[in-house]
Backbone as CSV, one residue per row, in Angstrom:
resi,resn,N_x,N_y,N_z,CA_x,CA_y,CA_z,C_x,C_y,C_z
1,MET,-20.041,2.862,-4.142,-18.928,2.604,-5.057,-18.864,1.106,-5.369
2,ASP,-18.468,0.761,-6.571,-18.271,-0.619,-6.955,-17.198,-1.261,-6.066
3,PRO,-17.400,-2.488,-5.566,-16.418,-3.087,-4.649,-15.049,-3.256,-5.255
4,VAL,-14.969,-3.519,-6.572,-13.659,-3.638,-7.171,-12.908,-2.325,-7.147
5,CYS,-13.607,-1.224,-7.468,-12.991,0.117,-7.374,-12.603,0.429,-5.938
6,ALA,-13.432,0.027,-4.997,-13.128,0.258,-3.578,-11.859,-0.475,-3.173
7,LEU,-11.739,-1.729,-3.595,-10.516,-2.503,-3.273,-9.302,-1.907,-3.953
8,GLU,-9.418,-1.444,-5.172,-8.300,-0.789,-5.816,-7.870,0.439,-5.035
9,ARG,-8.863,1.207,-4.548,-8.563,2.404,-3.751,-7.855,2.063,-2.451
10,LEU,-8.201,0.893,-1.885,-7.669,0.492,-0.571,-6.437,-0.361,-0.659
11,GLY,-5.867,-0.555,-1.893,-4.646,-1.272,-2.006,-4.789,-2.751,-2.314
12,GLY,-6.004,-3.194,-2.731,-6.151,-4.578,-3.161,-6.620,-5.536,-2.127
13,VAL,-6.461,-5.210,-0.842,-6.924,-6.063,0.256,-7.515,-5.142,1.322
14,ALA,-8.654,-5.513,1.910,-9.265,-4.678,2.936,-10.180,-5.491,3.800
15,THR,-10.375,-4.997,5.027,-11.335,-5.599,5.920,-12.751,-5.248,5.477
16,THR,-13.707,-6.045,5.922,-15.093,-5.749,5.619,-15.474,-4.367,6.120
17,GLU,-15.008,-4.026,7.307,-15.334,-2.724,7.893,-14.876,-1.569,6.997
18,ARG,-13.673,-1.640,6.474,-13.165,-0.564,5.643,-13.884,-0.523,4.303
19,LEU,-14.170,-1.710,3.747,-14.868,-1.751,2.473,-16.260,-1.137,2.583
20,LEU,-16.961,-1.370,3.670,-18.323,-0.879,3.810,-18.377,0.616,4.051
21,ARG,-17.243,1.246,4.185,-17.233,2.715,4.185,-17.395,3.278,2.761
22,LEU,-17.094,2.423,1.747,-17.107,2.834,0.383,-18.190,2.156,-0.467
23,THR,-18.696,1.036,-0.009,-19.708,0.292,-0.770,-20.767,-0.239,0.179
24,THR,-21.694,-1.034,-0.331,-22.775,-1.566,0.472,-22.617,-3.055,0.671
25,PRO,-23.206,-3.610,1.720,-23.157,-5.073,1.909,-23.680,-5.849,0.709
26,ALA,-24.779,-5.365,0.108,-25.365,-6.063,-1.028,-24.410,-6.084,-2.212
27,ARG,-23.757,-4.948,-2.502,-22.796,-4.882,-3.613,-21.580,-5.773,-3.346
28,LEU,-21.127,-5.781,-2.112,-19.955,-6.603,-1.770,-20.299,-8.094,-1.924
29,ARG,-21.448,-8.504,-1.453,-21.835,-9.902,-1.579,-21.984,-10.282,-3.054
30,ALA,-22.588,-9.399,-3.854,-22.783,-9.693,-5.263,-21.421,-9.833,-5.962
31,ALA,-20.488,-8.959,-5.623,-19.145,-9.037,-6.241,-18.442,-10.322,-5.849
32,TRP,-18.623,-10.745,-4.602,-17.998,-11.983,-4.138,-18.604,-13.205,-4.849
33,LEU,-19.929,-13.214,-4.999,-20.598,-14.325,-5.653,-20.207,-14.380,-7.151
34,ALA,-19.947,-13.200,-7.733,-19.577,-13.141,-9.155,-18.110,-13.477,-9.360
35,GLY,-17.325,-13.542,-8.292,-15.917,-13.888,-8.405,-15.021,-12.763,-8.753
36,VAL,-15.536,-11.519,-8.754,-14.656,-10.384,-9.086,-13.869,-9.893,-7.863
37,VAL,-14.296,-10.324,-6.670,-13.500,-10.159,-5.469,-13.484,-11.498,-4.764
38,VAL,-12.442,-11.753,-3.955,-12.330,-13.032,-3.245,-12.246,-12.744,-1.757
39,ARG,-12.667,-13.738,-0.975,-12.551,-13.642,0.484,-11.388,-14.492,0.940
40,LEU,-10.312,-13.826,1.407,-9.141,-14.549,1.814,-9.404,-15.312,3.133
41,ARG,-10.134,-14.687,4.036,-10.541,-15.332,5.263,-11.677,-14.482,5.819
42,ARG,-12.253,-14.894,6.901,-13.400,-14.152,7.457,-13.018,-12.673,7.695
43,GLY,-13.793,-11.807,7.086,-13.604,-10.356,7.270,-12.528,-9.726,6.445
44,ILE,-11.881,-10.485,5.527,-10.828,-9.938,4.680,-11.146,-10.275,3.216
45,TYR,-11.290,-9.228,2.394,-11.571,-9.409,0.985,-10.382,-8.858,0.166
46,ALA,-10.253,-9.392,-1.057,-9.131,-8.998,-1.903,-9.539,-9.095,-3.363
47,LEU,-8.714,-8.478,-4.218,-8.870,-8.684,-5.658,-8.369,-10.092,-6.000
48,PRO,-8.828,-10.695,-7.083,-8.459,-12.089,-7.366,-6.974,-12.356,-7.475
49,GLY,-6.166,-11.383,-7.709,-4.712,-11.599,-7.849,-4.065,-12.183,-6.623
50,ALA,-4.646,-11.970,-5.445,-4.067,-12.522,-4.216,-4.098,-14.046,-4.263
51,GLU,-5.184,-14.650,-4.701,-5.254,-16.102,-4.794,-4.348,-16.617,-5.899
52,ARG,-4.252,-15.875,-6.985,-3.366,-16.298,-8.087,-1.915,-16.382,-7.649
53,ALA,-1.547,-15.503,-6.725,-0.148,-15.494,-6.241,0.175,-16.828,-5.573
54,ILE,-0.724,-17.360,-4.791,-0.491,-18.641,-4.120,-0.323,-19.750,-5.139
55,ALA,-1.193,-19.754,-6.154,-1.104,-20.791,-7.170,0.188,-20.698,-7.952
56,ALA,0.615,-19.461,-8.282,1.817,-19.250,-9.042,3.047,-19.698,-8.247
57,ALA,3.061,-19.397,-6.944,4.201,-19.797,-6.114,4.294,-21.328,-6.056
58,ALA,3.188,-21.996,-5.938,3.208,-23.444,-5.892,3.729,-24.026,-7.213
59,ARG,3.296,-23.432,-8.326,3.729,-23.924,-9.647,5.229,-23.729,-9.819
60,LEU,5.785,-22.645,-9.323,7.192,-22.304,-9.515,8.094,-22.945,-8.455
61,GLY,7.515,-23.561,-7.454,8.333,-24.128,-6.372,8.898,-23.076,-5.449
62,GLY,8.180,-21.964,-5.295,8.650,-20.883,-4.449,7.603,-20.466,-3.437
63,ILE,7.720,-19.251,-2.931,6.747,-18.732,-1.977,6.343,-17.318,-2.439
64,VAL,5.142,-16.908,-2.019,4.651,-15.555,-2.339,5.498,-14.548,-1.584
65,SER,5.879,-13.469,-2.259,6.776,-12.504,-1.638,6.427,-11.078,-2.048
66,HIS,7.182,-10.139,-1.460,7.115,-8.726,-1.823,5.645,-8.192,-1.759
67,LEU,5.217,-7.472,-2.760,3.874,-6.860,-2.750,2.779,-7.897,-2.633
68,SER,2.924,-9.019,-3.302,1.882,-10.073,-3.225,1.793,-10.608,-1.801
69,ALA,2.942,-10.748,-1.135,2.916,-11.213,0.262,2.276,-10.170,1.164
70,ALA,2.574,-8.905,0.932,1.982,-7.845,1.739,0.448,-7.925,1.678
71,GLN,-0.071,-8.131,0.475,-1.540,-8.236,0.317,-2.083,-9.452,1.069
72,LEU,-1.395,-10.588,0.956,-1.883,-11.783,1.615,-1.790,-11.675,3.137
73,HIS,-0.909,-10.851,3.635,-0.885,-10.581,5.068,-2.049,-9.665,5.511
74,GLY,-2.804,-9.163,4.500,-3.937,-8.325,4.819,-3.571,-6.837,4.980
75,TRP,-2.413,-6.446,4.418,-1.977,-5.068,4.557,-2.449,-4.255,3.359
76,GLU,-2.617,-2.953,3.606,-2.929,-2.026,2.527,-1.634,-1.624,1.843
77,VAL,-1.665,-1.533,0.513,-0.467,-1.150,-0.257,-0.823,0.009,-1.158
78,ALA,0.212,0.694,-1.634,-0.006,1.874,-2.468,-0.565,1.496,-3.842
79,PHE,-0.167,0.361,-4.347,-0.716,-0.108,-5.633,-0.684,-1.626,-5.629
80,SER,-1.644,-2.209,-6.350,-1.722,-3.674,-6.410,-0.794,-4.190,-7.502
81,PRO,-0.099,-5.285,-7.258,0.771,-5.850,-8.288,-0.058,-6.375,-9.478
82,THR,0.447,-6.156,-10.683,-0.278,-6.592,-11.887,-0.097,-8.085,-12.119
83,CYS,0.854,-8.720,-11.452,1.043,-10.176,-11.577,1.606,-10.683,-10.236
84,PRO,1.562,-11.981,-9.996,2.097,-12.484,-8.737,3.601,-12.253,-8.599
85,TRP,4.026,-11.868,-7.393,5.450,-11.719,-7.073,5.851,-12.943,-6.273
86,VAL,6.837,-13.674,-6.754,7.203,-14.953,-6.187,8.723,-15.021,-5.987
87,SER,9.176,-15.516,-4.832,10.608,-15.765,-4.606,10.865,-17.270,-4.642
88,VAL,11.966,-17.654,-5.281,12.359,-19.071,-5.365,13.753,-19.221,-4.831
89,PRO,14.154,-20.430,-4.409,15.523,-20.633,-3.902,16.571,-20.292,-4.969
90,ARG,17.722,-19.850,-4.501,18.767,-19.393,-5.454,19.170,-20.482,-6.459
91,ASN,19.134,-21.728,-6.026,19.591,-22.787,-6.917,18.485,-23.382,-7.776
92,ARG,17.298,-22.785,-7.683,16.153,-23.310,-8.441,16.162,-22.831,-9.882
93,GLU,16.045,-23.749,-10.806,15.936,-23.380,-12.225,14.460,-23.252,-12.586
94,VAL,14.116,-22.088,-13.055,12.729,-21.803,-13.413,12.631,-21.696,-14.935
95,ARG,11.974,-22.630,-15.530,11.915,-22.664,-16.992,10.827,-21.735,-17.533
96,GLU,9.744,-21.630,-16.820,8.594,-20.860,-17.345,8.197,-19.792,-16.317
97,ARG,8.505,-18.520,-16.667,8.248,-17.434,-15.724,7.113,-16.546,-16.184
98,ARG,6.498,-16.823,-17.318,5.495,-15.926,-17.835,4.324,-15.808,-16.836
99,GLY,3.872,-14.566,-16.673,2.734,-14.318,-15.794,3.115,-14.089,-14.350
100,SER,4.394,-14.143,-14.011,4.849,-13.918,-12.640,6.129,-13.102,-12.649
101,LEU,6.350,-12.367,-11.593,7.608,-11.664,-11.376,8.413,-12.496,-10.371
102,VAL,9.530,-13.034,-10.829,10.286,-14.047,-10.037,11.558,-13.445,-9.478
103,PHE,11.852,-13.712,-8.192,13.077,-13.293,-7.555,13.788,-14.544,-6.985
104,TRP,15.129,-14.540,-7.056,15.894,-15.627,-6.471,16.443,-15.130,-5.137
105,ALA,16.281,-15.917,-4.090,16.672,-15.469,-2.753,16.961,-16.643,-1.858
106,ASP,17.638,-16.363,-0.743,17.846,-17.380,0.309,16.555,-17.509,1.108
107,LEU,15.944,-18.689,1.075,14.666,-18.911,1.729,14.764,-19.938,2.848
108,ASP,15.938,-20.212,3.339,16.103,-21.274,4.357,15.314,-20.995,5.610
109,ASP,15.126,-19.704,5.932,14.416,-19.357,7.175,12.918,-19.221,6.987
110,GLU,12.438,-19.396,5.774,11.013,-19.239,5.470,10.354,-20.622,5.460
111,ARG,9.259,-20.750,6.198,8.623,-22.073,6.347,7.230,-22.141,5.704
112,GLY,6.568,-21.044,5.524,5.212,-21.082,5.014,5.135,-20.767,3.542
113,PRO,3.908,-20.681,2.997,3.726,-20.365,1.566,3.916,-18.880,1.228
114,VAL,4.079,-18.066,2.277,4.227,-16.608,2.133,5.390,-16.158,2.965
115,THR,6.188,-15.196,2.510,7.254,-14.707,3.338,6.745,-14.129,4.639
116,SER,7.523,-14.244,5.677,7.115,-13.742,6.990,6.848,-12.229,6.913
117,PRO,6.105,-11.693,7.851,5.842,-10.231,7.825,7.115,-9.416,7.796
118,LEU,8.101,-9.746,8.644,9.319,-8.956,8.674,10.085,-9.073,7.361
119,ARG,10.199,-10.259,6.826,10.889,-10.467,5.537,10.154,-9.710,4.445
120,THR,8.846,-9.683,4.483,8.058,-8.977,3.461,8.379,-7.512,3.446
121,VAL,8.431,-6.882,4.649,8.764,-5.455,4.720,10.148,-5.200,4.180
122,LEU,11.108,-6.028,4.526,12.482,-5.837,4.092,12.607,-6.033,2.587
123,ASP,11.935,-7.054,2.056,11.964,-7.283,0.605,11.365,-6.116,-0.163
124,CYS,10.261,-5.597,0.310,9.618,-4.449,-0.349,10.524,-3.237,-0.265
125,GLY,11.207,-3.084,0.867,12.108,-1.970,1.005,13.223,-2.023,0.001
126,ARG,13.716,-3.202,-0.339,14.777,-3.310,-1.320,14.270,-3.013,-2.732
127,ARG,13.104,-3.525,-3.056,12.680,-3.561,-4.458,11.800,-2.409,-4.897
128,LEU,11.002,-1.863,-3.972,10.078,-0.810,-4.334,10.655,0.572,-4.210
129,ALA,10.026,1.527,-4.857,10.360,2.935,-4.663,10.085,3.307,-3.204
130,PRO,10.739,4.347,-2.689,10.605,4.663,-1.282,9.136,4.850,-0.819
131,GLY,8.327,5.549,-1.619,6.934,5.786,-1.229,6.145,4.517,-1.025
132,PRO,6.000,3.672,-2.045,5.262,2.413,-1.884,5.863,1.517,-0.822
133,ALA,7.207,1.478,-0.711,7.842,0.644,0.311,7.499,1.147,1.698
134,LEU,7.451,2.460,1.875,7.088,3.037,3.180,5.631,2.696,3.487
135,ALA,4.764,2.692,2.487,3.370,2.334,2.704,3.241,0.920,3.262
136,VAL,4.039,0.008,2.726,4.027,-1.389,3.238,4.478,-1.439,4.682
137,ALA,5.584,-0.735,4.982,6.090,-0.745,6.375,5.075,-0.107,7.330
138,ASP,4.489,1.012,6.911,3.462,1.650,7.762,2.315,0.696,8.027
139,SER,1.871,0.012,6.998,0.758,-0.914,7.154,1.097,-2.071,8.063
140,ALA,2.315,-2.598,7.941,2.758,-3.678,8.803,2.760,-3.264,10.282
141,LEU,3.235,-2.052,10.546,3.198,-1.533,11.901,1.783,-1.284,12.385
142,ARG,0.966,-0.732,11.480,-0.424,-0.439,11.873,-1.179,-1.681,12.256
143,HIS,-0.919,-2.786,11.570,-1.589,-4.058,11.856,-0.852,-4.845,12.944
144,ARG,0.220,-4.287,13.464,1.049,-4.918,14.505,1.587,-6.272,14.051
145,ALA,1.845,-6.361,12.781,2.464,-7.582,12.228,3.955,-7.618,12.480
146,VAL,4.549,-6.447,12.623,5.964,-6.332,12.991,6.091,-5.311,14.090
147,ASP,7.171,-5.396,14.814,7.495,-4.469,15.881,8.521,-3.490,15.402
148,ARG,8.394,-2.204,15.796,9.330,-1.183,15.332,10.772,-1.568,15.681
149,ASP,11.002,-2.010,16.865,12.371,-2.323,17.282,12.967,-3.452,16.449
150,GLU,12.174,-4.516,16.219,12.698,-5.639,15.433,12.917,-5.214,13.964
151,LEU,12.077,-4.277,13.463,12.238,-3.792,12.125,13.560,-3.026,11.995
152,GLU,13.838,-2.136,12.937,15.055,-1.342,12.887,16.290,-2.224,13.025
153,VAL,16.229,-3.230,13.896,17.362,-4.129,14.093,17.597,-4.938,12.787
154,ALA,16.533,-5.456,12.204,16.653,-6.241,10.997,17.168,-5.372,9.848
155,ALA,16.680,-4.148,9.746,17.108,-3.236,8.664,18.600,-2.919,8.788
156,ALA,19.047,-2.762,10.026,20.478,-2.456,10.239,21.384,-3.589,9.750
157,GLY,20.842,-4.804,9.705,21.633,-5.924,9.266,21.573,-6.222,7.787
158,VAL,20.768,-5.448,7.023,20.643,-5.658,5.606,21.929,-5.170,4.910
159,ARG,22.378,-5.931,3.973,23.592,-5.579,3.210,23.292,-5.613,1.718
160,GLY,24.137,-4.925,0.970,24.017,-5.001,-0.485,23.091,-3.922,-1.075
161,LYS,22.646,-4.154,-2.294,21.825,-3.175,-3.005,20.520,-2.925,-2.261
162,GLY,20.201,-1.642,-2.090,18.963,-1.285,-1.434,19.051,-1.225,0.047
163,ALA,20.184,-1.508,0.652,20.308,-1.559,2.131,20.045,-0.165,2.742
164,ALA,20.585,0.886,2.135,20.394,2.235,2.691,18.912,2.608,2.659
165,LYS,18.223,2.231,1.580,16.812,2.551,1.488,15.985,1.780,2.540
166,VAL,16.335,0.537,2.766,15.656,-0.241,3.784,15.806,0.387,5.151
167,ARG,16.996,0.870,5.499,17.215,1.494,6.771,16.450,2.820,6.869
168,TRP,16.382,3.536,5.763,15.611,4.779,5.770,14.124,4.496,6.037
169,ILE,13.629,3.483,5.404,12.199,3.124,5.572,11.939,2.723,7.008
170,ALA,12.828,1.900,7.569,12.637,1.461,8.952,12.626,2.650,9.907
171,ALA,13.463,3.661,9.630,13.544,4.825,10.483,12.327,5.722,10.365
172,HIS,11.694,5.738,9.216,10.571,6.648,8.957,9.204,6.008,8.988
173,ALA,9.127,4.693,9.112,7.829,4.016,9.116,6.980,4.477,10.306
174,ASP,5.693,4.620,10.079,4.791,5.164,11.111,3.444,4.426,10.986
175,GLY,3.109,3.645,11.976,1.844,2.934,11.917,0.622,3.791,12.121
176,ARG,0.811,5.086,12.360,-0.356,5.977,12.540,-0.951,6.450,11.215
177,ALA,-0.239,6.238,10.101,-0.799,6.655,8.803,-2.075,5.902,8.551
178,PHE,-3.176,6.614,8.189,-4.458,6.001,8.009,-4.453,4.986,6.868
179,ASN,-3.755,5.304,5.795,-3.830,4.474,4.594,-2.561,4.652,3.763
180,PRO,-2.353,3.813,2.750,-1.130,3.926,1.933,-0.983,5.251,1.220
181,PHE,-2.117,5.943,0.937,-2.057,7.233,0.276,-1.378,8.246,1.163
182,GLU,-1.670,8.235,2.463,-1.024,9.142,3.376,0.433,8.826,3.567
183,SER,0.796,7.546,3.441,2.208,7.186,3.565,3.003,7.770,2.393
184,VAL,2.450,7.677,1.174,3.178,8.104,-0.007,3.080,9.610,-0.189
185,HIS,1.947,10.196,0.158,1.720,11.635,-0.121,1.165,12.312,1.113
186,PRO,1.970,12.556,2.131,1.459,13.258,3.302,1.136,14.695,2.959
187,ASP,0.238,15.297,3.771,-0.020,16.714,3.552,1.239,17.531,3.786
188,LEU,1.400,18.558,2.948,2.618,19.360,2.958,2.293,20.820,3.182
189,VAL,3.171,21.498,3.892,3.002,22.929,4.151,4.300,23.631,3.821
190,ASP,4.195,24.705,3.049,5.331,25.582,2.744,5.030,26.934,3.409
191,VAL,5.632,27.149,4.570,5.333,28.359,5.353,5.743,29.604,4.603
192,ARG,6.918,29.582,3.937,7.394,30.750,3.241,6.427,31.179,2.149
193,ARG,5.900,30.223,1.398,4.985,30.545,0.308,3.515,30.574,0.770
194,ARG,3.301,30.261,2.067,1.949,30.189,2.604,1.069,29.282,1.725
195,LEU,1.621,28.092,1.504,0.980,27.104,0.602,0.729,25.800,1.363
196,VAL,-0.483,25.294,1.213,-0.869,24.020,1.791,-1.282,23.055,0.685
197,LEU,-0.702,21.873,0.696,-1.082,20.836,-0.249,-1.819,19.753,0.532
198,GLU,-3.031,19.512,0.161,-3.866,18.573,0.891,-4.090,17.332,0.034
199,ALA,-3.752,16.160,0.560,-3.971,14.894,-0.137,-5.207,14.246,0.462
200,ASP,-6.301,14.224,-0.323,-7.564,13.764,0.164,-7.819,12.297,-0.212
201,SER,-7.979,11.439,0.773,-8.388,10.085,0.552,-9.890,10.013,0.784
202,TRP,-10.651,9.740,-0.260,-12.116,9.834,-0.202,-12.714,8.971,0.909
203,GLU,-12.054,7.840,1.185,-12.554,6.917,2.190,-12.790,7.620,3.522
204,PHE,-11.924,8.580,3.884,-12.000,9.181,5.177,-12.673,10.556,5.168
205,HIS,-13.404,10.848,4.110,-14.086,12.167,4.024,-15.537,11.988,3.621
206,THR,-16.160,10.881,4.036,-17.541,10.638,3.660,-18.517,11.027,4.750
207,GLY,-18.090,11.199,5.988,-18.975,11.584,7.062,-19.243,13.075,7.058
208,ARG,-20.439,13.430,7.544,-20.823,14.851,7.570,-19.898,15.666,8.469
209,GLU,-19.624,15.169,9.667,-18.779,15.922,10.585,-17.372,16.099,10.014
210,ALA,-16.809,15.055,9.416,-15.475,15.189,8.837,-15.468,16.208,7.684
211,HIS,-16.540,16.151,6.871,-16.619,17.116,5.775,-16.739,18.544,6.264
212,ASP,-17.604,18.758,7.280,-17.767,20.110,7.860,-16.436,20.596,8.435
213,ARG,-15.731,19.725,9.120,-14.470,20.102,9.746,-13.439,20.498,8.695
214,ASP,-13.372,19.736,7.605,-12.398,20.037,6.558,-12.729,21.351,5.875
215,CYS,-14.022,21.564,5.568,-14.412,22.838,4.913,-14.066,24.024,5.784
216,ARG,-14.342,23.932,7.084,-14.002,25.021,7.981,-12.475,25.302,7.985
217,ARG,-11.709,24.234,8.006,-10.249,24.380,8.045,-9.741,25.049,6.777
218,TYR,-10.231,24.587,5.631,-9.777,25.163,4.367,-10.191,26.652,4.260
219,ASP,-11.391,26.960,4.650,-11.870,28.350,4.570,-11.052,29.247,5.455
220,GLU,-10.735,28.802,6.639,-9.921,29.624,7.568,-8.545,29.844,7.055
221,LEU,-7.965,28.843,6.408,-6.654,28.998,5.793,-6.666,30.029,4.672
222,VAL,-7.675,29.953,3.802,-7.759,30.901,2.683,-7.994,32.305,3.194
223,LEU,-8.860,32.454,4.199,-9.132,33.781,4.745,-7.901,34.364,5.432
224,SER,-6.979,33.505,5.830,-5.753,33.970,6.458,-4.639,34.224,5.466
225,GLY,-4.978,34.138,4.178,-3.989,34.446,3.122,-3.194,33.266,2.627
226,TRP,-3.620,32.050,2.936,-2.916,30.875,2.439,-3.555,30.390,1.128
227,THR,-2.722,29.739,0.304,-3.209,29.061,-0.905,-3.320,27.586,-0.558
228,VAL,-4.511,27.007,-0.831,-4.754,25.602,-0.533,-5.025,24.846,-1.833
229,LEU,-4.191,23.850,-2.103,-4.414,22.975,-3.253,-4.819,21.599,-2.738
230,ARG,-5.911,21.072,-3.264,-6.404,19.762,-2.831,-6.298,18.795,-4.001
231,PHE,-5.680,17.666,-3.781,-5.563,16.647,-4.819,-6.144,15.324,-4.294
232,THR,-6.830,14.632,-5.171,-7.423,13.363,-4.775,-6.439,12.210,-4.991
233,TRP,-6.770,11.100,-4.402,-5.982,9.867,-4.573,-5.769,9.546,-6.050
234,ARG,-6.840,9.578,-6.818,-6.749,9.207,-8.261,-5.883,10.193,-8.980
235,GLN,-5.957,11.494,-8.698,-5.135,12.480,-9.401,-3.652,12.262,-9.102
236,VAL,-3.305,12.064,-7.827,-1.916,11.899,-7.469,-1.348,10.601,-8.018
237,MET,-2.130,9.526,-7.940,-1.614,8.209,-8.373,-1.568,8.069,-9.871
238,TYR,-2.580,8.623,-10.577,-2.682,8.347,-12.020,-2.456,9.575,-12.916
239,ASP,-2.376,10.754,-12.357,-2.123,11.938,-13.160,-1.089,12.828,-12.514
240,PRO,0.097,12.266,-12.168,1.110,13.047,-11.417,1.651,14.205,-12.231
241,ASP,1.662,14.093,-13.560,2.168,15.214,-14.378,1.306,16.436,-14.226
242,TRP,-0.013,16.255,-14.146,-0.895,17.401,-13.957,-0.698,18.006,-12.546
243,VAL,-0.547,17.156,-11.558,-0.304,17.640,-10.201,0.988,18.468,-10.181
244,LEU,2.041,17.960,-10.806,3.318,18.671,-10.846,3.179,20.012,-11.583
245,ALA,2.397,20.017,-12.663,2.186,21.274,-13.414,1.480,22.304,-12.536
246,CYS,0.523,21.856,-11.728,-0.139,22.783,-10.803,0.823,23.411,-9.829
247,LEU,1.733,22.613,-9.292,2.682,23.094,-8.305,3.674,24.030,-8.972
248,ARG,4.120,23.679,-10.175,5.095,24.563,-10.861,4.499,25.897,-11.240
249,SER,3.214,25.928,-11.473,2.574,27.219,-11.822,2.588,28.193,-10.678
250,LEU,2.790,27.673,-9.483,2.826,28.586,-8.287,4.252,28.957,-7.916
251,ALA,5.240,28.355,-8.575,6.650,28.586,-8.230,7.077,30.011,-8.616
């Protein structure tokens, strides 16, 4: 697979190990030399937007935040931001915002060029839809960038718009999710209808043993009278209307 497509599939930032499940070392090196992917640090590659976020934050007098911060922390996200997300102090006048998504916030406790891991999870919880926000929280826990207890305590102290959603995300975040796709679209079972919805992330179905195991599981379900619908990452993310139509046809 092309390294750019692989990074898009993995949320815009990925370790070398995860990338090489989808592409080859030669392709990855060629993409890096061509500038279509960037190396944030040893063993971490990203789409060029991650570096642009740092430059945009410096230009605006703010810090990288929200989804852009999640990527710079090296976390997998459900979708890559189309422009840098930047937070600036509440009293800062920003004359030129084109090319960036700007938020005004209290930044007194932030010291670096990027919001802290905990602040990043809380910010995403406020601003993103529940699915993508949960993917960020899951990834933060998976990478041990935040602790579950500190996340729940911090979420309990959030006030104002989005506070209830932040607390819901803190309560449901699970670092065991393999990837952001599983966070947003977990496998579902309807026992009454004997229906199984399988969300397949191609990254984790390339090995022979995994493929054999999945085929056996699906066949046994069908032979037992279950209906199994399998949807890919691309179908769920980019063609949700078709996925919904498939489900409604079974109602």
